[in-house]
MARMI-995130 format. One record per atom (N, C-alpha, C): residue number from 1; atom name; x, y negated, z. Coordinates in steps of 0.001 Angstrom, whole numbers, plus 500000, padded with zeros to 6 digits. Last residue first. Example, Ala and Ser with C-alpha at 12.3 -4.5 7.8 and 13.67 -1.06 7.14 Angstrom:
2
- k_a_px_py_pz
- 2_N_512850_502250_507080 .
- 2_CA_513670_501060_507140 .
- 2_C_512900_499970_507870 .
- 1_N_513190_505690_507800 .
- 1_CA_512300_504500_507800 .
- 1_C_513200_503300_507800 .
***
This chain:
135
- k_a_px_py_pz
- 135_N_589353_395469_809995 .
- 135_CA_589138_396741_810728 .
- 135_C_590437_397503_810921 .
- 134_N_589756_392147_810615 .
- 134_CA_590343_393233_809825 .
- 134_C_590117_394534_810572 .
- 133_N_589069_390051_812237 .
- 133_CA_588124_390467_811191 .
- 133_C_588700_391501_810244 .
- 132_N_591098_390115_814168 .
- 132_CA_591096_389066_813138 .
- 132_C_590224_389449_811942 .
- 131_N_590454_393457_814554 .
- 131_CA_591306_392370_815006 .
- 131_C_591365_391367_813859 .
- 130_N_588128_395953_815553 .
- 130_CA_588568_394967_814569 .
- 130_C_589402_393904_815245 .
- 129_N_588274_399483_816259 .
- 129_CA_588022_398102_816628 .
- 129_C_588604_397185_815572 .
- 128_N_586784_402763_816570 .
- 128_CA_587656_401799_815893 .
- 128_C_587312_400373_816345 .
- 127_N_586397_404441_819722 .
- 127_CA_585799_403823_818538 .
- 127_C_586803_402879_817886 .
- 126_N_588176_407405_820678 .
- 126_CA_587761_406023_820898 .
- 126_C_587184_405472_819599 .
- 125_N_588948_409858_819909 .
- 125_CA_588297_409778_821213 .
- 125_C_587895_408346_821561 .
- 124_N_589130_411800_816952 .
- 124_CA_589115_410482_817570 .
- 124_C_588393_410525_818907 .
- 123_N_591101_414622_816476 .
- 123_CA_589756_414113_816707 .
- 123_C_589840_412794_817456 .
- 122_N_593124_416092_814067 .
- 122_CA_593079_415153_815186 .
- 122_C_591680_414565_815288 .
- 121_N_594740_418767_813037 .
- 121_CA_593375_418253_812984 .
- 121_C_593217_417402_814235 .
- 120_N_597762_419286_811280 .
- 120_CA_597092_418823_812496 .
- 120_C_595671_418407_812168 .
- 119_N_600260_421423_810150 .
- 119_CA_598962_420830_809870 .
- 119_C_598300_420493_811204 .
- 118_N_603632_421716_808842 .
- 118_CA_602590_421819_809846 .
- 118_C_601310_421158_809398 .
- 117_N_607167_421919_808562 .
- 117_CA_605850_422129_807977 .
- 117_C_604827_422190_809106 .
- 116_N_610481_421524_807931 .
- 116_CA_609389_421007_808748 .
- 116_C_608091_421188_807974 .
- 115_N_613019_421808_806753 .
- 115_CA_612383_422949_807393 .
- 115_C_611290_422513_808373 .
- 114_N_613865_419798_805208 .
- 114_CA_614185_419664_806633 .
- 114_C_613600_420813_807444 .
- 113_N_612891_420449_802767 .
- 113_CA_614322_420171_802865 .
- 113_C_614801_420030_804299 .
- 112_N_610112_420553_803170 .
- 112_CA_610886_421796_803109 .
- 112_C_612394_421579_803199 .
- 111_N_607880_419069_804626 .
- 111_CA_609223_418565_804325 .
- 111_C_610165_419772_804257 .
- 110_N_604773_418562_804991 .
- 110_CA_605547_419542_804235 .
- 110_C_606853_418886_803799 .
- 109_N_601899_418142_806916 .
- 109_CA_603316_417791_806755 .
- 109_C_604005_418918_806018 .
- 108_N_598744_416815_807084 .
- 108_CA_599516_417946_806576 .
- 108_C_600938_417453_806335 .
- 107_N_596121_415918_809092 .
- 107_CA_597473_415547_808701 .
- 107_C_598210_416814_808286 .
- 106_N_593005_414550_809387 .
- 106_CA_593707_415798_809064 .
- 106_C_595060_415371_808523 .
- 105_N_591195_412769_811900 .
- 105_CA_592176_412827_810814 .
- 105_C_592644_414255_810609 .
- 104_N_587793_412085_812705 .
- 104_CA_589217_412006_813033 .
- 104_C_590090_412061_811792 .
- 103_N_585211_412324_811782 .
- 103_CA_585454_412583_813200 .
- 103_C_586921_412499_813602 .
- 102_N_585246_411731_809036 .
- 102_CA_584287_411036_809908 .
- 102_C_584581_411212_811393 .
- 101_N_588772_411458_808190 .
- 101_CA_587505_412182_808206 .
- 101_C_586526_411438_809102 .
- 100_N_591429_410683_806248 .
- 100_CA_590531_410085_807237 .
- 100_C_589200_410814_807101 .
- 99_N_594297_412546_805778 .
- 99_CA_592905_412400_805371 .
- 99_C_592128_411773_806530 .
- 98_N_597442_412756_804476 .
- 98_CA_596695_412230_805603 .
- 98_C_595288_411955_805095 .
- 97_N_600065_414945_803421 .
- 97_CA_598748_414346_803201 .
- 97_C_598140_413896_804524 .
- 96_N_602863_415956_801449 .
- 96_CA_602312_415508_802733 .
- 96_C_600994_414791_802485 .
- 95_N_604300_416476_799207 .
- 95_CA_603441_417543_799713 .
- 95_C_602770_417197_801026 .
- 94_N_604177_413110_798240 .
- 94_CA_604800_414409_797989 .
- 94_C_603829_415504_798409 .
- 93_N_601673_411839_799932 .
- 93_CA_603061_411467_799649 .
- 93_C_603823_412782_799483 .
- 92_N_598400_410776_799879 .
- 92_CA_599284_411902_799603 .
- 92_C_600653_411357_799236 .
- 91_N_595636_409808_801650 .
- 91_CA_596965_409366_801243 .
- 91_C_597832_410606_801073 .
- 90_N_592289_409130_801522 .
- 90_CA_593271_410207_801441 .
- 90_C_594570_409637_800889 .
- 89_N_590612_406955_801434 .
- 89_CA_590616_407761_802642 .
- 89_C_591595_408918_802636 .
- 88_N_590045_405447_799207 .
- 88_CA_591122_404985_800080 .
- 88_C_591228_405782_801378 .
- 87_N_588460_406458_797225 .
- 87_CA_587764_405893_798395 .
- 87_C_588740_405401_799461 .
- 86_N_590364_407443_795446 .
- 86_CA_589550_406298_795034 .
- 86_C_588823_405655_796216 .
- 85_N_593437_408265_797173 .
- 85_CA_592121_408587_796634 .
- 85_C_591339_407320_796317 .
- 84_N_596710_407886_796136 .
- 84_CA_595697_407375_797047 .
- 84_C_594343_407648_796411 .
- 83_N_599921_409226_795973 .
- 83_CA_598569_409236_795425 .
- 83_C_597620_408760_796521 .
- 82_N_603324_409333_795114 .
- 82_CA_602291_408726_795938 .
- 82_C_600949_408815_795228 .
- 81_N_605354_409961_793494 .
- 81_CA_604884_411032_794373 .
- 81_C_603805_410545_795339 .
- 80_N_606129_407652_792257 .
- 80_CA_605387_408607_791437 .
- 80_C_604833_409765_792269 .
- 79_N_607741_406445_794100 .
- 79_CA_606359_405982_794028 .
- 79_C_605505_406892_793157 .
- 78_N_609647_408961_795825 .
- 78_CA_609458_408066_794684 .
- 78_C_607998_407630_794644 .
- 77_N_610258_408927_799354 .
- 77_CA_609741_409537_798140 .
- 77_C_609681_408497_797034 .
- 76_N_612210_409690_802220 .
- 76_CA_611693_408704_801270 .
- 76_C_611273_409442_800009 .
- 75_N_611978_410967_805446 .
- 75_CA_612146_411270_804028 .
- 75_C_611467_410204_803191 .
- 74_N_613406_411685_808408 .
- 74_CA_612804_410576_807681 .
- 74_C_613046_410895_806211 .
- 73_N_613043_414026_811077 .
- 73_CA_613479_413671_809731 .
- 73_C_612741_412430_809256 .
- 72_N_614173_415615_814150 .
- 72_CA_613205_415091_813202 .
- 72_C_613822_414730_811875 .
- 71_N_614499_415848_817730 .
- 71_CA_614882_416235_816376 .
- 71_C_613854_415642_815415 .
- 70_N_615489_415898_821133 .
- 70_CA_614860_415186_820021 .
- 70_C_615381_415724_818705 .
- 69_N_614901_418735_823309 .
- 69_CA_615761_417704_822716 .
- 69_C_615002_417059_821549 .
- 68_N_612689_419896_824617 .
- 68_CA_614027_420102_825165 .
- 68_C_615040_419107_824593 .
- 67_N_611153_418721_822221 .
- 67_CA_610878_419912_823013 .
- 67_C_612253_420376_823489 .
- 66_N_610014_416280_820175 .
- 66_CA_610830_416502_821364 .
- 66_C_610310_417726_822105 .
- 65_N_610165_415056_816797 .
- 65_CA_609617_415936_817833 .
- 65_C_610584_416031_818997 .
- 64_N_609152_413168_814061 .
- 64_CA_610096_413258_815179 .
- 64_C_609429_414106_816262 .
- 63_N_608904_412327_810759 .
- 63_CA_608461_413307_811741 .
- 63_C_609544_413389_812803 .
- 62_N_607829_410191_808241 .
- 62_CA_608723_410329_809386 .
- 62_C_608102_411358_810324 .
- 61_N_607764_409449_804888 .
- 61_CA_607161_410287_805918 .
- 61_C_608209_410477_806997 .
- 60_N_607192_406736_802629 .
- 60_CA_608038_407470_803566 .
- 60_C_607170_408355_804447 .
- 59_N_607258_405012_799497 .
- 59_CA_606529_405847_800448 .
- 59_C_607508_406619_801325 .
- 58_N_607832_401941_798359 .
- 58_CA_608610_403060_798891 .
- 58_C_607746_403826_799896 .
- 57_N_607366_400020_795509 .
- 57_CA_606696_400640_796632 .
- 57_C_607497_401865_797068 .
- 56_N_609729_397481_794655 .
- 56_CA_609045_398741_794378 .
- 56_C_608427_399265_795662 .
- 55_N_610269_394233_793156 .
- 55_CA_610183_395143_794309 .
- 55_C_609428_396414_793934 .
- 54_N_611813_394081_789833 .
- 54_CA_610873_393668_790874 .
- 54_C_610852_394660_792035 .
- 53_N_615344_394321_789026 .
- 53_CA_613925_394173_788728 .
- 53_C_613101_393795_789941 .
- 52_N_617512_396407_790646 .
- 52_CA_617339_395624_789424 .
- 52_C_615850_395536_789145 .
- 51_N_617082_397313_793214 .
- 51_CA_618434_396891_792816 .
- 51_C_618381_396032_791558 .
- 50_N_614135_395949_794742 .
- 50_CA_614799_396944_793897 .
- 50_C_616180_396419_793533 .
- 49_N_612938_395379_798016 .
- 49_CA_613591_394872_796804 .
- 49_C_614243_396013_796034 .
- 48_N_610005_397195_798954 .
- 48_CA_611397_396809_799180 .
- 48_C_611964_396246_797888 .
- 47_N_607018_397730_800528 .
- 47_CA_607633_397190_799312 .
- 47_C_609026_396692_799676 .
- 46_N_605999_400744_802023 .
- 46_CA_606669_399461_802167 .
- 46_C_607172_399005_800811 .
- 45_N_604089_402944_803783 .
- 45_CA_604283_402388_802447 .
- 45_C_604868_400998_802643 .
- 44_N_604251_405880_805846 .
- 44_CA_604357_404439_805621 .
- 44_C_604570_404119_804151 .
- 43_N_603268_407996_808355 .
- 43_CA_603201_407808_806899 .
- 43_C_603325_406311_806681 .
- 42_N_604553_409762_811031 .
- 42_CA_604310_408435_810488 .
- 42_C_604317_408507_808970 .
- 41_N_604295_411518_813995 .
- 41_CA_604207_411623_812536 .
- 41_C_603822_410251_812020 .
- 40_N_605713_412889_816830 .
- 40_CA_605357_411647_816160 .
- 40_C_605357_411918_814668 .
- 39_N_605267_414788_819666 .
- 39_CA_605384_414838_818212 .
- 39_C_604908_413505_817662 .
- 38_N_606515_416172_822683 .
- 38_CA_605996_415027_821935 .
- 38_C_606214_415258_820451 .
- 37_N_606511_417742_825837 .
- 37_CA_606528_417927_824381 .
- 37_C_605865_416733_823701 .
- 36_N_606116_417533_828602 .
- 36_CA_607377_418069_828095 .
- 36_C_607493_418207_826587 .
- 35_N_602637_417677_828421 .
- 35_CA_603796_417624_829319 .
- 35_C_605034_418309_828712 .
- 34_N_601940_416499_825093 .
- 34_CA_601525_417254_826274 .
- 34_C_602732_417238_827193 .
- 33_N_600974_414599_822215 .
- 33_CA_601850_414952_823329 .
- 33_C_601141_415821_824348 .
- 32_N_601277_412871_819210 .
- 32_CA_600612_413986_819885 .
- 32_C_601532_414404_821017 .
- 31_N_600752_410082_817342 .
- 31_CA_601576_410612_818430 .
- 31_C_600737_411667_819145 .
- 30_N_600851_408635_814158 .
- 30_CA_600187_409599_815029 .
- 30_C_601174_410080_816077 .
- 29_N_600271_406068_812033 .
- 29_CA_601200_406499_813076 .
- 29_C_600432_407398_814038 .
- 28_N_600385_404747_808892 .
- 28_CA_599564_405544_809802 .
- 28_C_600535_406202_810761 .
- 27_N_600983_401537_807444 .
- 27_CA_601399_402818_807988 .
- 27_C_600286_403451_808795 .
- 26_N_602232_399104_805205 .
- 26_CA_601063_399780_805750 .
- 26_C_601536_401115_806298 .
- 25_N_603558_396065_804212 .
- 25_CA_603820_397326_804891 .
- 25_C_602511_397849_805446 .
- 24_N_604878_393532_802049 .
- 24_CA_603798_394418_802429 .
- 24_C_604303_395649_803177 .
- 23_N_606699_391773_801001 .
- 23_CA_606583_391845_802443 .
- 23_C_605503_392789_802943 .
- 22_N_604952_391497_798010 .
- 22_CA_606113_391052_798770 .
- 22_C_605826_391097_800272 .
- 21_N_602776_392243_796350 .
- 21_CA_603265_393183_797362 .
- 21_C_604397_392686_798250 .
- 20_N_599938_391113_795200 .
- 20_CA_601248_390533_795492 .
- 20_C_601854_391336_796645 .
- 19_N_598013_392680_792577 .
- 19_CA_598334_392440_793987 .
- 19_C_599722_391839_794127 .
- 18_N_597525_393442_790011 .
- 18_CA_597394_392012_790318 .
- 18_C_597771_391679_791756 .
- 17_N_597708_396198_789996 .
- 17_CA_598732_395435_789277 .
- 17_C_598684_393948_789629 .
- 16_N_597054_397639_793189 .
- 16_CA_596594_397093_791929 .
- 16_C_597686_396235_791296 .
- 15_N_598031_398252_795636 .
- 15_CA_598323_399194_794561 .
- 15_C_597873_398682_793202 .
- 14_N_598602_397201_798405 .
- 14_CA_598561_396431_797152 .
- 14_C_598927_397325_795972 .
- 13_N_596449_398779_800781 .
- 13_CA_597717_398749_800059 .
- 13_C_597571_397947_798773 .
- 12_N_595082_400296_803295 .
- 12_CA_595124_398931_802780 .
- 12_C_596470_398762_802092 .
- 11_N_593123_403115_803754 .
- 11_CA_594420_402590_803350 .
- 11_C_594276_401188_802788 .
- 10_N_590831_402922_806486 .
- 10_CA_591169_403296_805119 .
- 10_C_592491_402632_804777 .
- 9_N_588364_402830_808762 .
- 9_CA_589793_403116_808616 .
- 9_C_590053_403652_807220 .
- 8_N_585637_402475_808634 .
- 8_CA_586447_401358_809101 .
- 8_C_587945_401594_808937 .
- 7_N_584402_404767_807722 .
- 7_CA_584023_403492_807113 .
- 7_C_584971_402365_807483 .
- 6_N_585503_406731_809349 .
- 6_CA_585774_406793_807912 .
- 6_C_585413_405487_807217 .
- 5_N_584404_405863_811855 .
- 5_CA_585850_405928_811615 .
- 5_C_586150_405887_810123 .
- 4_N_581649_406165_811524 .
- 4_CA_582213_404829_811763 .
- 4_C_583702_404826_811455 .
- 3_N_580487_408611_811382 .
- 3_CA_581205_408170_810185 .
- 3_C_581770_406768_810341 .
- 2_N_581048_409237_814873 .
- 2_CA_580267_409351_813643 .
- 2_C_581127_408926_812469 .
- 1_N_581984_411079_817671 .
- 1_CA_582337_410032_816721 .
- 1_C_581559_410274_815437 .
***
């Protein structure tokens, strides 16, 4: 895989003040498996109605694993704990990070309140594709 992945996969988020975030949702969803073992990691950004005022961006990290039984965690973060790199290729939510690399992804999970920590280096085995002219 060449730099095609890094050029075509990037965070699409209404982070600019002029953006209209109503109904917006963006996520990165990773599933890693082998016989008898599954791991799901999801980074998501969703605009939800606020109790008072305008909608707010809600960053979440979801980790679910199966090895004899299902376990996992869903953790919400404040928008102040969200950082997106200028090139839109690095998403940081709290101590968690997803990096789009030319050959795949690097995923760092750090949910100390749930005793979940880990790092994955994922290599792409297929080429990115476009749907409705959206990479």
